[in-house]
C-alpha positions as CSV (number, residue, x, y, z in Angstrom):
1,X,72.1,187.5,207.3
2,X,74.4,188.6,204.5
3,X,72.8,191.7,203.1
4,X,73.6,191.0,199.5
5,X,72.5,187.4,199.6
6,X,69.8,187.8,196.9
7,X,72.3,189.2,194.4
8,X,74.9,186.6,195.3
9,X,72.5,183.8,194.9
10,X,71.4,185.0,191.4
11,X,75.0,185.3,190.3
12,X,76.0,182.0,191.7
13,X,73.1,180.2,190.1
14,X,72.7,182.0,186.8
15,X,75.9,184.1,186.4
16,X,73.9,187.0,185.0
17,X,75.0,190.0,187.0
18,X,73.6,193.3,185.8
19,X,75.4,196.3,184.3
20,X,75.6,198.2,181.1
21,X,77.2,200.2,178.5
22,X,76.0,203.7,177.8
23,X,73.9,204.0,174.7
24,X,74.7,206.7,172.2
25,X,73.3,210.0,173.4
26,X,73.0,211.6,169.9
27,X,71.1,210.4,167.0
28,X,73.4,209.7,164.1
29,X,72.7,209.9,160.4
30,X,71.8,206.7,158.7
31,X,74.9,204.4,158.2
32,X,77.0,206.4,160.7
33,X,78.9,203.1,161.2
34,X,80.2,203.3,157.7
35,X,80.9,207.0,157.0
36,X,84.5,208.2,157.4
37,X,85.5,211.7,158.2
38,X,88.6,213.7,157.5
39,X,89.2,214.9,161.1
40,X,90.1,213.0,164.2
41,X,91.7,213.7,167.5
42,X,94.8,211.8,168.4
43,X,93.9,208.7,170.4
44,X,95.2,208.3,174.0
45,X,97.4,205.4,175.0
46,X,95.4,202.3,175.1
47,X,95.4,199.5,177.8
48,X,96.1,195.9,177.0
49,X,93.5,193.8,175.1
50,X,91.2,191.7,177.2
51,X,92.6,193.1,180.4
52,X,89.4,195.0,181.5
53,X,87.1,192.1,180.9
54,X,89.4,189.7,182.8
55,X,89.3,192.0,185.8
56,X,85.5,192.3,185.6
57,X,85.2,188.5,185.5
58,X,87.4,188.3,188.6
59,X,85.0,190.6,190.4
60,X,82.0,188.5,189.3
61,X,83.7,185.4,190.8
62,X,84.4,187.1,194.1
63,X,80.7,188.2,194.3
64,X,79.6,184.7,193.5
65,X,81.7,183.5,196.4
66,X,80.2,186.1,198.7
67,X,83.6,187.8,199.0
68,X,82.3,191.3,198.4
69,X,84.8,193.0,200.7
70,X,87.5,191.8,198.3
71,X,85.4,192.6,195.2
72,X,84.7,196.3,196.2
73,X,88.3,197.6,195.9
74,X,88.9,195.7,192.7
75,X,85.7,197.2,191.2
76,X,86.9,200.7,192.4
77,X,90.3,200.2,190.7
78,X,88.6,199.0,187.5
79,X,86.4,202.0,187.1
80,X,89.3,204.3,188.0
81,X,91.4,202.8,185.3
82,X,88.4,202.6,182.8
83,X,86.0,205.3,183.8
84,X,84.1,204.8,180.5
85,X,83.4,201.1,181.2
86,X,79.7,201.5,182.1
87,X,79.3,197.8,182.9
88,X,82.0,198.0,185.5
89,X,80.5,201.3,186.8
90,X,77.2,199.5,187.4
91,X,78.6,196.6,189.4
92,X,80.7,199.1,191.4
93,X,77.5,201.0,192.2
94,X,75.8,197.8,193.4
95,X,78.8,197.0,195.6
96,X,78.7,200.4,197.2
97,X,74.9,200.2,197.7
98,X,75.3,196.8,199.4
99,X,77.5,198.5,202.1
100,X,74.5,200.6,203.2
101,X,71.4,198.3,202.6
102,X,70.4,195.0,201.1
103,X,70.2,195.0,197.3
104,X,66.7,194.7,195.9
105,X,67.8,193.8,192.4
106,X,70.7,193.8,190.0
107,X,71.6,197.3,189.0
108,X,69.9,198.7,192.1
109,X,69.5,202.3,191.2
110,X,66.7,204.7,192.4
111,X,63.3,204.1,190.8
112,X,63.3,207.4,188.8
113,X,66.7,206.6,187.4
114,X,65.7,203.1,186.5
115,X,62.7,204.3,184.6
116,X,64.7,206.9,182.7
117,X,67.4,204.4,181.9
118,X,65.2,201.3,181.3
119,X,66.5,200.3,177.9
120,X,70.1,201.1,178.8
121,X,69.8,199.0,181.9
122,X,68.4,196.1,179.9
123,X,71.3,196.5,177.4
124,X,73.8,196.4,180.2
125,X,72.3,193.3,181.7
126,X,72.3,191.7,178.3
127,X,75.9,192.6,177.8
128,X,76.9,191.1,181.1
129,X,75.0,187.9,180.5
130,X,76.6,187.4,177.1
131,X,80.1,188.1,178.4
132,X,79.6,185.4,181.1
133,X,77.9,183.0,178.8
134,X,80.8,183.1,176.3
135,X,83.2,182.4,179.1
136,X,81.1,179.5,180.5
137,X,80.7,178.0,177.1
138,X,84.2,178.3,175.7
139,X,85.1,175.9,172.9
140,X,87.0,172.8,173.9
141,X,90.7,172.9,173.2
142,X,91.6,171.9,169.7
143,X,88.1,172.5,168.2
144,X,87.7,174.8,165.2
145,X,84.9,176.6,163.5
146,X,83.5,174.3,160.9
147,X,84.0,176.8,158.1
148,X,87.8,176.6,158.3
149,X,88.4,173.5,156.1
150,X,91.9,174.4,154.9
151,X,94.1,177.5,155.3
152,X,97.4,178.0,153.5
153,X,100.6,179.3,155.0
154,X,99.6,182.7,153.5
155,X,96.7,182.8,155.9
156,X,98.7,183.6,159.1
157,X,95.6,184.5,161.1
158,X,91.8,183.9,160.9
159,X,88.8,185.4,162.6
160,X,85.4,183.9,163.5
161,X,82.5,185.9,164.9
162,X,79.7,184.2,166.8
163,X,76.8,186.7,166.8
164,X,74.7,184.7,169.2
165,X,77.4,185.0,171.9
166,X,78.6,188.6,170.9
167,X,82.1,187.1,170.6
168,X,85.0,187.3,168.2
169,X,87.6,184.5,168.1
170,X,91.1,185.2,166.8
171,X,93.3,182.3,165.5
172,X,96.9,182.0,164.6
173,X,97.8,179.6,161.7
174,X,101.1,177.7,162.0
175,X,102.7,174.4,161.1
176,X,100.4,172.6,163.5
177,X,97.3,174.3,162.2
178,X,94.9,176.8,163.7
179,X,95.3,177.8,167.4
180,X,93.0,180.0,169.3
181,X,94.8,183.2,170.4
182,X,92.0,185.0,172.2
183,X,88.4,185.9,172.2
184,X,86.6,189.3,172.7
185,X,83.2,190.8,173.3
186,X,81.7,192.4,170.3
187,X,78.5,194.3,169.2
188,X,76.6,193.7,166.0
189,X,73.7,195.3,164.1
190,X,70.7,196.9,165.9
191,X,68.4,194.6,163.9
192,X,70.6,191.5,164.4
193,X,72.3,189.6,161.5
194,X,71.7,188.4,158.0
195,X,72.1,191.6,156.1
196,X,70.1,191.9,152.9
197,X,69.7,195.5,151.9
198,X,71.3,198.9,152.4
199,X,70.4,200.5,155.7
200,X,68.7,197.4,157.2
201,X,70.9,197.8,160.3
202,X,72.0,194.1,160.1
203,X,75.4,192.5,160.2
204,X,76.1,190.2,157.2
205,X,76.6,186.5,157.6
206,X,79.2,184.7,155.5
207,X,82.9,184.3,154.6
208,X,84.7,187.6,154.2
209,X,88.3,188.9,154.0
210,X,89.9,192.0,155.5
211,X,90.5,194.4,152.6
212,X,92.3,197.4,154.2
213,X,93.4,199.0,157.4
214,X,92.0,202.6,157.6
215,X,94.3,205.2,159.1
216,X,92.8,206.3,162.4
217,X,93.6,209.9,161.6
218,X,91.1,209.8,158.7
219,X,88.2,208.6,161.0
220,X,85.9,210.3,163.4
221,X,86.3,209.6,167.1
222,X,83.1,207.5,166.8
223,X,85.2,204.7,165.2
224,X,87.7,204.5,168.1
225,X,91.2,203.2,167.6
226,X,90.7,202.3,163.9
227,X,88.8,200.2,161.3
228,X,89.3,197.1,159.2
229,X,86.8,196.9,156.3
230,X,85.7,193.5,155.0
231,X,84.6,192.6,151.5
232,X,80.8,192.7,152.0
233,X,79.0,192.1,149.7
234,X,81.1,189.0,148.7
235,X,80.3,187.1,145.5
236,X,77.7,184.9,147.1
237,X,76.0,188.1,148.4
238,X,76.1,189.6,145.0
239,X,74.6,186.4,143.4
240,X,71.8,186.7,146.0
241,X,71.1,190.3,145.2
242,X,72.2,191.7,148.6
243,X,73.0,195.4,148.7
244,X,74.8,197.8,151.0
245,X,78.5,198.1,152.0
246,X,80.9,199.7,154.4
247,X,81.0,196.8,156.8
248,X,83.9,197.3,159.1
249,X,85.5,195.9,162.3
250,X,86.0,199.1,164.3
251,X,86.4,200.5,167.8
252,X,84.3,202.6,170.1
253,X,84.1,206.4,170.8
254,X,86.0,207.8,173.8
255,X,82.9,207.9,176.0
256,X,82.1,204.2,175.6
257,X,84.4,201.3,176.6
258,X,82.0,198.9,174.9
259,X,78.6,199.1,173.2
260,X,75.4,197.1,173.8
261,X,75.2,193.7,172.0
262,X,72.8,195.0,169.3
263,X,73.8,198.6,168.7
264,X,75.6,199.1,165.4
265,X,74.4,199.9,161.9
266,X,75.8,196.6,160.7
267,X,79.5,196.7,161.6
268,X,81.3,194.5,164.2
269,X,82.4,196.7,167.0
270,X,85.1,195.9,169.7
271,X,86.6,197.7,172.7
272,X,89.5,199.8,171.5
273,X,92.2,197.8,173.2
274,X,90.9,194.6,171.6
275,X,90.6,196.2,168.2
276,X,94.2,197.6,168.4
277,X,95.5,194.1,169.2
278,X,93.7,192.7,166.2
279,X,94.9,195.5,163.9
280,X,98.5,194.9,164.9
281,X,98.1,191.1,164.5
282,X,96.2,190.4,161.3
283,X,97.2,190.8,157.6
284,X,95.3,192.7,154.9
285,X,93.8,190.6,152.0
286,X,94.7,187.2,153.5
287,X,92.9,187.2,156.8
288,X,89.5,185.5,156.5
289,X,86.6,186.7,158.7
290,X,83.8,184.3,159.1
291,X,80.6,185.9,160.6
292,X,78.0,183.3,161.7
293,X,74.8,183.5,163.8
294,X,76.2,180.6,165.8
295,X,79.6,179.0,165.3
296,X,79.7,175.2,165.1
297,X,82.9,173.9,166.7
298,X,84.3,170.7,165.3
299,X,87.4,168.6,165.6
300,X,89.8,169.0,162.6
301,X,89.5,165.4,161.6
302,X,85.7,165.8,161.4
303,X,86.0,167.9,158.2
304,X,88.8,165.8,156.7
305,X,86.4,163.9,154.4
306,X,84.7,167.0,153.2
307,X,88.1,168.6,152.5
308,X,89.2,165.6,150.5
309,X,86.0,165.6,148.4
310,X,86.5,169.3,147.5
311,X,90.2,168.8,146.8
312,X,89.2,166.2,144.2
313,X,86.9,168.7,142.6
314,X,89.5,171.5,142.6
315,X,92.1,169.1,141.1
316,X,89.6,168.0,138.5
317,X,89.2,171.6,137.4
318,X,93.0,172.1,137.3
319,X,93.4,168.9,135.2
320,X,90.7,170.1,132.8
321,X,92.4,173.4,132.4
322,X,95.8,171.8,131.9
323,X,94.3,169.5,129.2
324,X,93.5,172.4,127.0
325,X,90.0,171.0,126.3
326,X,87.7,174.0,126.6
327,X,84.5,171.9,126.7
328,X,85.8,169.8,129.5
329,X,87.0,172.9,131.4
330,X,83.7,174.8,131.0
331,X,81.8,171.8,132.4
332,X,83.1,172.8,135.8
333,X,81.2,176.1,135.7
334,X,77.5,176.8,136.4
335,X,75.2,178.1,133.7
336,X,74.7,181.3,135.8
337,X,78.4,181.8,136.3
338,X,79.6,185.4,136.4
339,X,83.0,187.1,136.7
340,X,82.8,190.8,137.7
341,X,79.6,191.3,135.8
342,X,80.4,189.1,132.8
343,X,78.2,186.1,132.0
344,X,79.7,182.7,131.1
345,X,79.3,183.4,127.4
346,X,81.0,186.9,127.8
347,X,83.8,185.4,129.9
348,X,84.4,182.4,127.6
349,X,86.8,184.3,125.2
350,X,89.0,185.2,128.2
351,X,89.4,181.7,129.4
352,X,90.0,180.4,125.8
353,X,92.8,183.0,125.6
354,X,94.3,181.7,128.9
355,X,94.2,178.1,127.7
356,X,95.9,179.1,124.4
357,X,98.7,180.8,126.4
358,X,99.4,177.6,128.3
359,X,100.7,176.1,125.1
360,X,100.2,172.6,126.3
361,X,101.8,173.3,129.7
362,X,100.0,172.2,132.9
363,X,98.6,174.4,135.6
364,X,99.9,174.2,139.2
365,X,98.1,175.5,142.3
366,X,100.0,176.7,145.4
367,X,99.0,178.2,148.7
368,X,95.5,176.8,148.4
369,X,92.9,177.7,151.0
370,X,89.2,177.0,151.1
371,X,86.5,178.0,153.5
372,X,83.0,176.5,153.6
373,X,79.7,178.4,154.1
374,X,76.6,176.4,154.5
375,X,73.0,177.7,154.8
376,X,70.3,177.0,152.3
377,X,73.2,176.1,149.9
378,X,76.6,174.7,150.2
379,X,79.4,177.1,149.1
380,X,83.2,176.9,149.1
381,X,85.4,179.9,148.8
382,X,88.8,178.8,147.3
383,X,91.8,181.1,147.0
384,X,95.1,179.9,145.4
385,X,98.1,180.9,143.4
386,X,97.8,179.7,139.8
387,X,101.1,179.0,138.1
388,X,101.9,177.8,134.6
389,X,104.2,174.8,134.8
390,X,107.8,175.9,135.0
391,X,106.9,179.5,136.0
392,X,108.0,181.0,139.3
393,X,105.2,183.5,139.6
394,X,101.6,183.6,138.8
395,X,98.2,185.2,139.6
396,X,96.2,184.8,142.8
397,X,92.7,183.7,142.0
398,X,89.5,183.3,144.1
399,X,86.7,181.0,143.1
400,X,83.2,180.5,144.6
401,X,81.9,177.0,144.2
402,X,78.4,175.6,144.9
403,X,77.3,172.1,145.4
404,X,74.8,170.9,142.7
405,X,73.7,167.4,143.8
406,X,76.9,165.5,144.3
407,X,79.1,167.8,142.2
408,X,80.9,171.0,143.0
409,X,80.8,173.7,140.3
410,X,82.1,177.2,140.0
411,X,79.8,180.2,139.9
412,X,82.4,183.0,140.2
413,X,86.1,183.2,139.4
414,X,88.4,186.2,139.4
415,X,91.9,187.5,140.0
416,X,92.5,189.3,143.3
């Protein structure tokens, strides 16, 4: 009888092989994920993005096919190349154990070790399960996250995070629309998602944008190969009274190739090779980052009608502003509208001044993008260049719209 049959059977049927990532050994101060430091050691040369996970999956497949003799040297090579990849270390240990005796369970370590490392072992099993689930349930070719209704040519890339799968999806935006470039394992907040308050150890949900690329030399080793902050709290978060900040996409410390699925103070954390690839690929200010509990994948044509309905609203606002009729223009704004702390009444003189400066000329919109966020409310985040008719340059504006009955209205507007 094959001595590893129990493990092989479990892998073949459930695809849930053990293994784990090492949990942090030291207690860190509150919000350690968000606190930069002035000192940092130079980072070693990094391997290619996605390469380690691809090799791990190949090993899973071989074990599932009962080809453990082929799997063992591949596992040995993987841990040699990535000694800090605890999940790979665990499967390598199982394969070594299987050479001496039948495996009793996944992650077959001595009882005393299993007791001491109980939570860590559970984290590793969870990480393994999520990596495999994401690969089993990959989105069909051509489908897109439902939030991406329209992106302009200025949005060369886009990111979507599916917290339920511990997965980040990176898209390129070209003449033919969005194309999936790659997807990567990620970790989110210790307490899960839907951040509400400072220090709640949750990752926010919503539509965000990358605001900067922090110099790795200014960061602690804890942040790995770098950090990309996003604009949490966004204007919808502010409207809802959410607090906190310092939400980044960042890497892992040298001793960890990856972190357990629920292990951050609210940030989205990737393996260093994956983060480096993203840092080199995306653009500051124009790259949207959608973070959802679960991504809904749709065909592009499925959102076409919703896109057209919102385009009508946006063009209605543009026409109202071009008309010079202040009353007609203000009818497009909610009564609780704000603009960087100003109420509608306080902001009204500024918009009146803008309309006077038009001098009867129309307003043109260029490089328009809009992303939809739907939870208890329907929200649209629109970004565009606003040009006075005949001008070559203008201002970039961002508006947050909410659906009130059958109408779209603006509850925030500002220059970015």
